[in-house]
C-alpha positions as a printed Julia matrix, in Angstrom:
753×3 Matrix{Float64}:
  61.37  44.86   -99.69
  62.39  41.96  -101.97
  58.83  40.65  -101.98
  57.91  37.39  -100.27
  61.43  36.01  -100.62
  62.39  37.99   -97.54
  59.3   37.34   -95.47
  59.76  35.06   -92.51
  56.82  33.14   -91.15
  55.42  29.69   -90.67
  52.77  30.11   -93.33
  55.24  30.84   -96.1
  57.06  27.64   -97.0
  58.19  28.55  -100.54
  55.93  25.87  -101.99
  53.54  26.75  -104.8
  49.96  25.59  -104.45
  46.88  25.9   -106.62
  46.92  29.7   -106.77
  50.12  29.79  -108.75
  53.2   31.63  -107.49
  52.1   33.07  -104.17
  48.76  33.96  -105.66
  50.32  36.55  -107.97
  50.07  36.74  -111.7
  53.28  36.28  -113.6
  54.51  39.3   -115.42
  54.75  39.45  -119.17
  57.76  37.5   -120.37
  60.47  38.93  -122.59
  59.86  37.66  -126.13
  62.97  39.22  -127.67
  64.94  36.67  -129.67
  68.17  35.92  -127.74
  71.46  36.31  -129.58
  73.79  33.27  -129.72
  76.71  32.91  -127.33
  79.75  35.1   -127.72
  83.28  33.88  -128.44
  83.97  32.97  -124.79
  81.1   30.39  -124.97
  79.65  31.44  -121.6
  76.18  32.84  -121.1
  75.35  36.01  -119.19
  72.14  37.04  -117.42
  69.82  39.84  -118.51
  69.4   42.78  -116.17
  65.71  43.37  -115.44
  66.4   46.99  -114.56
  68.18  46.79  -111.22
  69.04  43.12  -110.74
  72.79  43.26  -111.35
  73.35  42.25  -107.71
  71.19  39.14  -108.23
  72.96  38.29  -111.5
  76.41  38.46  -109.88
  75.38  36.15  -107.04
  73.65  33.65  -109.34
  76.71  33.39  -111.59
  78.88  32.79  -108.52
  76.58  29.98  -107.36
  76.5   28.49  -110.85
  80.29  28.33  -111.02
  80.48  26.76  -107.58
  80.52  23.17  -108.93
  79.61  21.45  -105.66
  76.59  23.7   -105.1
  75.43  23.3   -108.7
  75.73  19.51  -108.66
  74.01  19.2   -105.26
  71.09  21.23  -106.61
  70.9   19.12  -109.79
  70.87  15.94  -107.65
  67.35  16.8   -106.44
  64.92  15.11  -108.81
  61.26  15.76  -109.73
  60.15  13.09  -107.27
  61.32  15.39  -104.44
  60.77  18.86  -105.91
  57.77  18.22  -108.15
  57.33  19.59  -111.68
  56.83  23.17  -112.78
  54.06  22.03  -115.12
  52.01  20.97  -112.05
  52.36  24.17  -110.06
  48.89  25.44  -111.06
  47.09  22.18  -110.39
  44.79  21.98  -107.35
  46.37  20.49  -104.22
  49.75  20.18  -105.96
  52.86  21.1   -104.01
  55.81  22.19  -106.1
  59.05  23.59  -104.7
  59.26  26.41  -107.22
  62.45  28.22  -106.16
  64.87  25.25  -106.47
  63.13  24.11  -109.67
  63.45  27.53  -111.28
  67.05  27.74  -110.1
  67.75  24.33  -111.68
  66.17  25.44  -114.93
  68.1   28.73  -114.97
  71.41  26.92  -114.34
  70.63  24.48  -117.17
  69.94  27.39  -119.53
  73.19  29.1   -118.58
  75.13  25.87  -119.14
  73.47  24.42  -122.25
  71.33  26.94  -124.13
  72.95  28.71  -127.08
  72.06  32.25  -126.05
  74.05  35.32  -125.13
  72.1   35.9   -121.92
  69.39  34.1   -119.96
  66.38  35.72  -118.33
  65.68  35.54  -114.58
  62.02  36.52  -114.96
  60.69  33.07  -113.99
  63.04  32.86  -111.0
  62.11  36.3   -109.64
  58.44  35.42  -110.16
  59.02  32.43  -107.87
  60.43  34.86  -105.31
  57.14  36.75  -105.36
  58.86  39.88  -106.66
  56.89  42.66  -108.31
  58.11  45.32  -110.73
  59.46  47.39  -107.84
  61.95  44.72  -106.82
  63.27  44.28  -110.37
  63.96  47.98  -110.83
  65.31  48.72  -107.34
  68.88  47.87  -106.41
  69.57  46.14  -103.1
  72.56  44.84  -101.18
  74.08  41.63  -102.5
  75.34  40.61   -99.04
  71.81  40.7    -97.68
  70.5   38.85  -100.73
  73.07  36.09  -100.18
  71.87  35.43   -96.62
  68.16  35.58   -97.41
  68.41  33.51  -100.59
  70.16  30.76   -98.63
  67.43  30.97   -96.0
  64.76  30.7    -98.7
  66.45  27.63  -100.2
  66.72  25.96   -96.79
  63.01  26.49   -96.16
  62.12  25.25   -99.62
  64.23  22.08   -99.32
  62.89  20.97   -95.96
  61.85  17.32   -96.2
  64.13  16.54   -99.17
  67.56  14.98   -99.41
  68.92  18.46   -99.96
  67.71  19.84   -96.63
  71.34  20.25   -95.47
  72.71  21.62   -98.76
  73.49  25.1    -97.41
  74.82  23.92   -94.04
  76.96  21.24   -95.65
  78.72  23.7    -97.95
  78.66  27.08   -96.22
  78.11  26.53   -92.49
  80.89  27.44   -90.06
  81.22  27.93   -86.31
  82.87  30.71   -84.32
  83.52  30.2    -80.61
  83.84  33.16   -78.22
  85.78  32.51   -75.0
  86.15  34.56   -71.83
  88.84  33.34   -69.41
  88.83  34.49   -65.77
  92.36  35.43   -64.66
  91.67  34.55   -61.02
  90.04  31.13   -61.15
  90.74  30.17   -64.75
  87.08  29.55   -65.5
  86.34  29.48   -69.25
  83.0   30.7    -70.53
  82.2   29.65   -74.12
  79.52  30.7    -76.59
  79.22  29.27   -80.1
  77.91  31.21   -83.07
  76.96  29.78   -86.46
  77.79  31.68   -89.62
  77.25  31.35   -93.38
  79.56  34.26   -94.17
  82.19  36.26   -92.29
  81.73  40.01   -92.11
  85.01  41.92   -91.78
  85.73  45.6    -91.43
  87.46  47.66   -94.09
  88.01  50.93   -92.26
  91.39  51.25   -90.59
  92.9   47.98   -91.86
  95.13  47.25   -94.82
  93.6   44.0    -95.94
  91.68  40.81   -95.27
  94.42  39.03   -93.32
  94.85  41.97   -90.92
  91.07  42.14   -90.4
  90.91  38.39   -89.6
  93.84  38.8    -87.22
  92.0   41.55   -85.36
  88.94  39.32   -85.04
  90.4   35.9    -84.29
  93.96  36.39   -83.0
  94.07  39.45   -80.79
  92.54  39.29   -77.32
  90.37  41.83   -75.53
  91.33  42.51   -71.9
  88.83  43.31   -69.14
  90.56  45.37   -66.43
  90.47  48.66   -64.54
  87.0   50.15   -65.04
  85.98  47.44   -67.45
  85.9   44.25   -65.35
  84.16  40.96   -66.05
  81.73  39.26   -63.62
  82.86  35.66   -63.25
  80.11  33.14   -62.58
  82.36  30.97   -60.45
  84.0   33.76   -58.45
  80.72  35.68   -58.29
  82.52  39.01   -58.46
  84.09  41.45   -60.91
  87.49  40.16   -62.04
  90.06  40.69   -64.7
  89.59  38.51   -67.78
  90.48  38.07   -71.43
  88.1   37.61   -74.33
  88.99  35.96   -77.63
  87.29  34.44   -80.65
  88.39  31.51   -82.8
  87.02  29.63   -85.78
  86.05  26.19   -84.54
  84.67  24.79   -87.78
  85.57  25.96   -91.28
  83.06  25.59   -94.13
  83.87  24.06   -97.48
  83.2   27.43   -99.09
  84.19  30.53   -97.16
  82.21  33.67   -97.98
  83.64  37.0    -96.81
  81.54  40.2    -96.78
  83.49  43.47   -96.72
  81.98  46.38   -94.77
  82.58  49.01   -97.44
  79.76  51.29   -96.3
  80.0   53.34   -93.11
  78.27  56.27   -91.47
  79.94  59.61   -90.79
  78.41  60.93   -87.55
  80.01  64.33   -88.05
  78.54  64.9    -91.51
  75.47  62.77   -90.75
  75.75  60.85   -93.98
  76.75  57.46   -95.32
  79.94  56.98   -97.28
  81.87  54.23   -99.02
  85.37  53.14   -98.0
  87.44  53.36  -101.19
  90.92  52.96   -99.69
  93.28  50.12  -100.56
  92.14  46.8    -99.1
  94.13  43.79  -100.24
  93.06  40.16  -100.21
  95.07  37.09  -101.25
  94.29  34.6   -103.98
  95.41  31.83  -101.61
  94.36  32.19   -97.98
  95.71  30.19   -95.03
  93.13  30.12   -92.19
  95.14  28.1    -89.63
  96.23  31.14   -87.52
  92.6   32.05   -86.96
  91.32  28.6    -85.92
  91.35  26.52   -82.78
  94.27  24.14   -82.64
  93.08  20.75   -83.82
  94.32  17.53   -85.33
  93.36  18.52   -88.88
  95.9   18.43   -91.67
  97.31  21.71   -92.95
  95.51  21.3    -96.26
  92.16  21.66   -94.46
  93.01  25.27   -93.63
  94.02  26.38   -97.15
  91.59  28.21   -99.42
  91.67  29.54  -102.99
  89.76  32.55  -104.27
  87.28  31.71  -107.03
  84.86  34.64  -107.15
  84.88  38.37  -106.39
  81.65  40.39  -106.51
  82.55  43.99  -107.28
  80.54  47.12  -106.52
  81.02  50.18  -108.71
  79.59  53.46  -107.47
  78.69  55.03  -104.14
  76.61  54.14  -101.08
  73.36  55.33  -102.66
  73.6   53.41  -105.9
  75.89  51.73  -108.36
  76.45  48.56  -110.33
  77.53  45.01  -109.45
  79.53  42.59  -111.55
  81.65  39.55  -110.72
  85.09  38.16  -111.51
  84.69  34.37  -111.46
  87.18  31.56  -111.97
  86.07  28.93  -114.49
  87.01  25.91  -112.4
  85.61  23.3   -114.81
  86.95  25.13  -117.9
  83.53  25.41  -119.51
  84.37  28.63  -121.37
  86.8   29.54  -124.13
  89.51  31.72  -122.64
  91.53  34.06  -124.82
  93.79  36.92  -123.94
  91.95  40.27  -123.8
  93.09  42.72  -126.47
  93.92  45.42  -123.95
  96.65  43.28  -122.33
  98.3   42.15  -125.55
 101.57  43.57  -126.78
 100.16  46.04  -129.31
 103.51  46.14  -131.05
 102.69  42.7   -132.45
  99.88  43.08  -135.05
  99.61  39.3   -135.5
  98.49  38.66  -131.92
  96.32  41.78  -131.85
  94.37  40.84  -135.0
  94.1   37.21  -133.92
  92.64  38.21  -130.53
  90.09  40.47  -132.23
  89.0   37.76  -134.67
  88.72  35.14  -131.91
  86.31  37.47  -130.1
  84.29  37.98  -133.3
  83.73  34.23  -133.66
  84.22  31.52  -136.28
  82.31  33.4   -139.0
  84.9   36.18  -139.0
  84.18  39.52  -140.62
  84.85  41.51  -143.78
  88.45  42.57  -144.33
  87.23  46.14  -144.84
  85.57  46.02  -141.4
  88.62  44.6   -139.62
  90.36  47.97  -139.68
  87.32  49.61  -138.08
  87.15  46.86  -135.44
  90.85  47.4   -134.68
  90.19  51.12  -134.21
  87.31  50.4   -131.81
  89.3   47.9   -129.71
  92.72  49.56  -129.39
  92.08  53.18  -130.34
  94.25  53.54  -133.44
  93.99  52.67  -137.12
  96.08  50.1   -139.02
  97.46  52.71  -141.42
  98.79  54.89  -138.6
 100.45  52.15  -136.52
 101.32  49.18  -138.73
 101.1   50.04  -142.44
 104.58  51.53  -142.77
 106.26  48.37  -141.43
 103.81  45.63  -142.42
 102.03  47.02  -145.49
  98.26  47.01  -146.17
  96.14  44.97  -143.79
  94.97  42.56  -146.51
  98.53  41.89  -147.62
  99.49  41.23  -144.0
  96.64  38.73  -143.62
  97.64  36.93  -146.83
 101.24  36.66  -145.59
 100.13  34.63  -142.54
  98.05  31.76  -144.0
  98.75  29.56  -140.96
  96.87  31.99  -138.71
  94.25  33.7   -140.86
  91.74  32.13  -143.23
  90.61  34.31  -146.12
  87.35  33.27  -147.75
  84.74  34.62  -150.17
  87.4   35.6   -152.71
  89.56  37.19  -150.03
  86.95  39.62  -148.73
  86.22  37.84  -145.44
  88.71  36.72  -142.8
  88.61  34.52  -139.7
  91.09  32.76  -137.46
  92.17  29.47  -138.98
  92.71  27.74  -135.65
  91.11  29.72  -132.8
  93.05  29.48  -129.58
  91.13  28.05  -126.64
  93.49  29.47  -124.09
  95.94  32.27  -123.6
  97.56  33.08  -127.01
 100.86  33.86  -125.32
 100.81  30.58  -123.44
 103.49  28.86  -125.49
 105.76  31.87  -125.92
 105.48  32.97  -122.3
 105.49  29.54  -120.7
 109.08  29.83  -119.62
 108.46  33.36  -118.31
 105.59  32.42  -115.97
 106.09  33.96  -112.57
 105.56  32.2   -109.27
 102.93  33.54  -106.92
 104.39  36.01  -104.42
 104.25  35.22  -100.74
 101.37  37.6   -100.2
  99.22  35.62  -102.59
  98.89  38.23  -105.33
  97.68  37.15  -108.73
  99.93  35.29  -111.15
 100.15  35.17  -114.93
  97.63  33.21  -116.93
  98.01  29.44  -117.24
  95.85  26.74  -118.86
  94.09  25.95  -115.56
  93.55  29.53  -114.4
  90.71  31.04  -116.39
  88.92  34.09  -115.04
  85.95  35.83  -116.62
  84.17  39.09  -115.92
  80.41  38.41  -115.66
  78.74  41.78  -116.19
  75.03  41.07  -116.71
  74.64  39.99  -120.37
  78.33  40.44  -121.19
  80.98  37.86  -120.32
  84.6   38.71  -121.07
  87.88  36.94  -120.26
  90.3   38.62  -117.87
  93.68  37.88  -116.35
  93.92  36.87  -112.71
  96.13  39.87  -112.07
  93.16  42.11  -112.93
  91.78  41.29  -109.48
  94.42  43.55  -107.95
  92.72  46.52  -109.62
  89.7   45.94  -107.38
  91.61  46.52  -104.14
  90.57  50.17  -103.98
  88.57  52.93  -105.62
  84.9   53.44  -106.36
  84.95  50.13  -108.27
  86.19  47.7   -105.64
  85.65  44.23  -104.2
  82.53  43.82  -102.05
  82.22  40.05  -101.49
  84.9   37.35  -101.64
  84.28  33.64  -102.2
  86.93  31.04  -101.31
  86.91  27.26  -101.72
  89.15  24.7   -100.02
  92.28  24.09  -102.07
  92.19  20.31  -101.73
  88.88  20.03  -103.6
  89.6   18.34  -106.91
  87.35  18.09  -109.92
  86.95  14.87  -111.86
  88.23  14.78  -115.42
  84.7   14.02  -116.64
  83.59  17.49  -115.49
  86.35  19.37  -117.34
  84.91  21.16  -120.34
  81.63  19.24  -120.03
  78.65  21.54  -119.3
  76.28  18.51  -119.27
  78.06  16.88  -116.34
  75.49  15.94  -113.65
  72.71  17.92  -115.4
  69.47  15.86  -115.16
  68.35  14.22  -118.4
  64.94  15.91  -118.39
  66.68  19.32  -118.25
  69.07  18.3   -121.03
  66.1   17.34  -123.2
  64.28  20.57  -122.36
  67.34  22.64  -123.3
  67.81  20.65  -126.52
  64.21  21.45  -127.52
  64.72  25.07  -126.47
  67.87  25.29  -128.62
  66.06  23.74  -131.6
  63.27  26.3   -131.27
  65.84  29.11  -130.98
  67.61  27.84  -134.1
  64.34  27.75  -136.01
  63.42  31.28  -134.93
  66.87  32.59  -135.84
  66.65  31.02  -139.29
  63.25  32.61  -139.83
  64.54  35.96  -138.6
  67.69  35.64  -140.7
  65.61  34.85  -143.77
  63.29  37.79  -143.14
  66.16  40.23  -142.63
  68.69  39.09  -145.22
  66.6   37.66  -148.06
  65.77  40.26  -150.71
  63.7   40.11  -153.85
  65.39  40.89  -157.17
  63.44  41.57  -160.35
  64.88  40.35  -163.64
  63.91  42.42  -166.71
  64.39  40.51  -169.99
  66.29  42.26  -172.78
  63.97  41.49  -175.72
  61.29  43.44  -173.85
  63.36  46.67  -173.91
  63.68  49.4   -176.53
  66.02  52.38  -176.77
  64.05  55.63  -176.85
  65.3   59.18  -176.39
  68.68  58.13  -174.98
  67.37  55.63  -172.41
  66.05  52.07  -172.1
  62.28  51.47  -171.82
  60.19  48.26  -171.61
  58.81  47.39  -175.06
  55.76  45.63  -173.58
  53.99  45.77  -170.22
  56.2   45.79  -167.14
  54.32  42.81  -165.68
  55.11  40.48  -168.58
  58.83  41.3   -168.64
  59.66  40.82  -164.95
  60.84  37.66  -163.17
  61.46  37.51  -159.42
  64.6   36.12  -157.77
  65.13  35.81  -153.98
  68.74  35.94  -152.78
  70.61  36.44  -149.53
  72.09  39.91  -149.34
  75.32  38.43  -147.93
  75.95  36.51  -151.16
  78.47  37.78  -153.67
  77.85  39.18  -157.12
  79.12  35.87  -158.49
  76.39  34.05  -156.55
  73.87  36.5   -157.98
  74.99  35.72  -161.54
  74.84  31.98  -160.86
  71.29  32.28  -159.49
  70.27  34.27  -162.55
  71.72  31.56  -164.85
  69.77  28.88  -162.98
  66.54  30.86  -163.25
  67.04  31.64  -166.96
  67.75  28.19  -168.34
  67.37  29.45  -171.9
  70.17  32.01  -171.51
  73.1   31.54  -173.9
  76.57  33.03  -173.62
  78.23  34.98  -170.84
  76.58  37.53  -168.6
  77.85  40.93  -167.53
  76.41  42.96  -164.63
  76.33  46.73  -164.64
  74.94  49.13  -162.09
  72.18  51.35  -163.35
  69.83  54.0   -162.09
  66.21  54.55  -162.91
  65.83  58.18  -163.92
  62.66  59.93  -165.13
  63.94  59.65  -168.7
  64.49  55.9   -168.37
  67.2   53.46  -167.4
  70.84  54.65  -167.48
  73.94  52.48  -167.03
  76.78  52.88  -164.54
  79.74  50.83  -163.36
  80.35  47.27  -164.45
  80.5   44.73  -161.61
  81.62  41.51  -163.31
  84.52  39.75  -161.64
  84.39  41.9   -158.51
  84.03  40.33  -155.05
  81.32  42.7   -153.8
  78.61  41.25  -151.61
  75.0   41.7   -152.55
  74.61  43.72  -149.34
  77.09  46.24  -150.73
  74.95  46.81  -153.83
  71.57  46.7   -152.14
  68.82  49.0   -153.3
  70.24  49.3   -156.82
  69.15  48.61  -160.35
  71.55  46.45  -162.38
  71.62  45.37  -166.02
  73.12  42.08  -167.26
  74.02  41.25  -170.83
  76.76  39.57  -172.94
  80.0   41.48  -172.77
  79.79  43.59  -175.93
  79.21  47.06  -174.45
  82.27  49.0   -173.36
  82.64  49.72  -169.62
  81.99  53.26  -168.5
  81.96  54.57  -164.91
  79.68  57.5   -165.83
  76.08  57.13  -167.0
  76.18  56.42  -170.71
  73.72  55.65  -173.49
  73.6   52.36  -175.35
  73.77  53.0   -179.09
  70.69  51.99  -181.02
  72.43  49.34  -183.14
  74.17  47.89  -180.07
  70.86  47.45  -178.28
  69.36  45.28  -180.99
  72.51  43.14  -181.29
  72.47  41.82  -177.68
  70.17  40.14  -175.19
  69.57  42.35  -172.16
  67.87  41.81  -168.82
  67.99  43.99  -165.74
  68.15  43.24  -162.04
  66.14  45.61  -159.89
  65.83  45.69  -156.1
  62.36  46.45  -154.78
  63.32  49.3   -152.44
  64.98  52.09  -154.4
  65.95  54.33  -151.49
  69.67  53.99  -152.29
  71.71  53.39  -155.43
  75.28  52.31  -155.95
  77.05  54.49  -158.5
  80.55  54.32  -159.92
  83.55  53.69  -157.74
  84.2   57.45  -157.6
  80.67  58.51  -156.67
  78.89  58.3   -153.33
  75.16  58.7   -152.78
  74.57  60.57  -149.52
  71.46  61.77  -147.71
  71.45  65.41  -146.68
  69.47  66.35  -143.59
  69.14  70.14  -143.39
  68.38  71.32  -139.85
  65.42  73.66  -139.45
  66.8   76.9   -137.92
  65.74  77.35  -134.32
  64.06  73.92  -134.09
  65.08  70.37  -133.2
  63.92  68.97  -136.51
  65.03  68.55  -140.12
  63.68  69.31  -143.55
  62.85  66.25  -145.7
  66.06  64.39  -146.62
  67.56  64.9   -150.07
  69.78  62.61  -152.16
  73.19  64.06  -152.93
  75.82  62.6   -155.29
  79.37  63.33  -154.12
  82.08  62.82  -156.77
  85.29  61.65  -155.1
  87.36  61.18  -158.25
  89.52  64.23  -157.58
  89.43  64.6   -153.82
  87.39  63.14  -150.95
  88.09  65.57  -148.14
  86.0   67.52  -145.68
  86.81  70.76  -147.46
  85.55  69.46  -150.82
  82.37  68.0   -149.28
  81.54  71.25  -147.49
  82.16  73.22  -150.66
  79.85  70.97  -152.72
  77.09  71.07  -150.09
  77.38  74.84  -149.76
  77.04  75.18  -153.56
  73.92  73.02  -153.5
  72.19  75.33  -151.01
  73.66  78.55  -152.48
  75.51  79.29  -149.25
  79.11  80.05  -148.4
  81.35  77.46  -146.78
  81.61  79.6   -143.64
  77.83  79.57  -143.19
  77.41  75.8   -142.71
  78.54  73.01  -140.42
  78.31  69.36  -141.43
  78.38  66.11  -139.46
  77.99  62.39  -140.17
  75.36  60.33  -138.34
  76.36  56.93  -136.89
  73.07  55.01  -136.38
  74.7   52.15  -134.46
  75.83  54.65  -131.81
  73.04  57.22  -132.32
  75.66  59.98  -132.42
  76.77  62.74  -134.8
  80.45  63.2   -135.66
  81.36  66.7   -136.9
  83.27  66.74  -140.2
  85.94  69.38  -139.93
  88.09  70.75  -142.75
  90.84  71.82  -140.32
  94.34  70.66  -141.34
  97.29  70.38  -138.99
 100.41  72.56  -139.4
 103.42  70.24  -139.33
 106.18  72.82  -139.4
 106.87  76.27  -140.82
 109.14  74.91  -143.53
 106.85  72.09  -144.57
 103.5   72.36  -146.23
 100.34  71.63  -144.34
  99.57  67.99  -143.79
  97.4   66.55  -146.53
  93.76  66.45  -145.35
  92.56  62.98  -144.43
  90.37  61.09  -146.88
  86.79  60.95  -145.62
  86.51  57.33  -146.75
  89.14  56.37  -144.18
  89.12  56.56  -140.39
  87.4   57.99  -138.47
  84.58  59.01  -140.87
  84.5   55.95  -143.18
  82.21  57.75  -145.61
  80.22  55.37  -147.81
  77.04  55.07  -149.84
  73.86  55.77  -147.92
  75.49  57.77  -145.12
  73.46  60.57  -143.54
  75.08  64.0   -143.53
  73.57  66.64  -141.27
  73.77  70.27  -142.41
  73.4   73.18  -140.02
  73.32  76.83  -141.06
  75.33  78.87  -138.56
  74.18  82.28  -139.77
  72.48  83.91  -142.75
  73.94  86.96  -144.47
  71.4   89.74  -144.87
  71.81  92.66  -147.25
  69.93  95.94  -147.13
  69.25  98.32  -150.01
């Protein structure tokens, strides 16, 4: 398994020669355009199907600064160049080069997640290895072995031993002659038992403090006495590594049931670990025995499968830490909204979408929790100008000064708790920044969240400690380019420039829309509607605009295109009917975005026609007294009507089949009431059915789910009337133009003569 990475032999030296990567063809690369980094400013790693264990270990190695910098110190003169790996007689050390390149991408490239395809190709992995999950403890040992083999003959030949190598000495002392028999063992990680112990310190005590006695029927043959004697056996740590890796034996075998199982009981481990009781007495200072936890690889699931992710401490403060929403005091709407907007990023989001985002993050709506005390959400945002920045005429909001660390830092500074004696996690501080690396997603967490991984099906599986006395230089703090080779910095700069170009092209293709301008002198009023007086081709001009622009931007673009236009301009929504063009709601002065009026037809003319929210006819003498031109979107699948009308798509389910009849447009008038009962009644009328015969549901394409729309109303008390049914335009339905409504017929009434 694991391809050639796990093969041991003299012929395999992890060096690529003329046949490429171990003679195998590289698999097809992922050409999907990567998204930019999230608010935490740290990059994740894509899961190739079953490589979460690899991703967790790679992130841990990346955020081990001494390992990362030692790897970057190896230049092309020692490792070769990836561009030469296919040349005849060329020898390129592919694994460390690909690892360098991956680390540079994770540090410098503006992408949400990096791909490990090139790295796993250098391992010699096939599709089976990428889709099959393996043990991360085994991967750690074999990956280190692969790196050692690949770095033979370079200045980094001792990289693994220098950072991770330790020595255990086993002693057997004869009680008769006092002869001491010693045997040294090297280790790169310590494996400790989980079953029957309460935590890491107890397990280490059992291994390196307690003695085993040979007596009675279990005697020891002493080489000096040349007979069976009583003796004691003990083990001590003779040499401690700079980085101590601890593997927890979570998986065991039940001989009674003849099956494997996972130990899910409580198993504690400290954030600060003192190793002096487990070592040989030496002349080292106490600080040499003190370790701090900086990474925890967590396994979620059972012994036959599951998922790995890692809690990692950001030692160099490369990421942007902010308090997770789920640990904020939800009684304070200011901190809750600020935390949500910091996660969204500097661009912010629409005020109308902030309420929906709040519902997704904390599970309740603004109107139900905060409105009574703090008023509408927009009014609350406007009342805190020092925190929130409203832009685009007040329709978009972002954080004015995003916090780079814990939002409660200043208010809770005096309340910070000291670390308990057992080393449990403490409250957040500027220098303690933990993140949850879960494949492509990276989220900030509190250090105290580690305690949740002591037990259960989602529990700690590998622990990584570093010596406490290791200090980082100030030049490395917050500087992802620190010690990164210049050629990799240039490569990542070019990669970022190409990504930026591709994103701009994609953004233009997705958000730019074509608008057709129809000039007024080319229109006539015939049979109650507007019709082009000449050919459609001669009366149409084309305007390209970003759908995220406002209606004001649309008017300004139209003015620039029509230099001959005189006077003011008014925009109305219109709909192209078979009889001709009919007018709807006036949009002038409103802050709508073009995206909110996409797929519409609009008319613009000097403000002489009265506003009307219903379709109305322009009087004949009015038409000839004004200049008119229309704005028409190419795709006419949706239209925006008056503020009291919604255009919905009805999908009627075919009885007895998993399919639908062709969708139909349906105009729902919400001027009187916008409730589930009214919508069901209108839909039932359309299909000549009773309300009891149908069920309706709204489709959410972003989640690919249907949400039933129920007309049930809650009984508050016997003396009070029933609670007023919730408006469908509010949570949780958020009914709007273009929504898809599924209709299912429960039964059909049959009558017999």
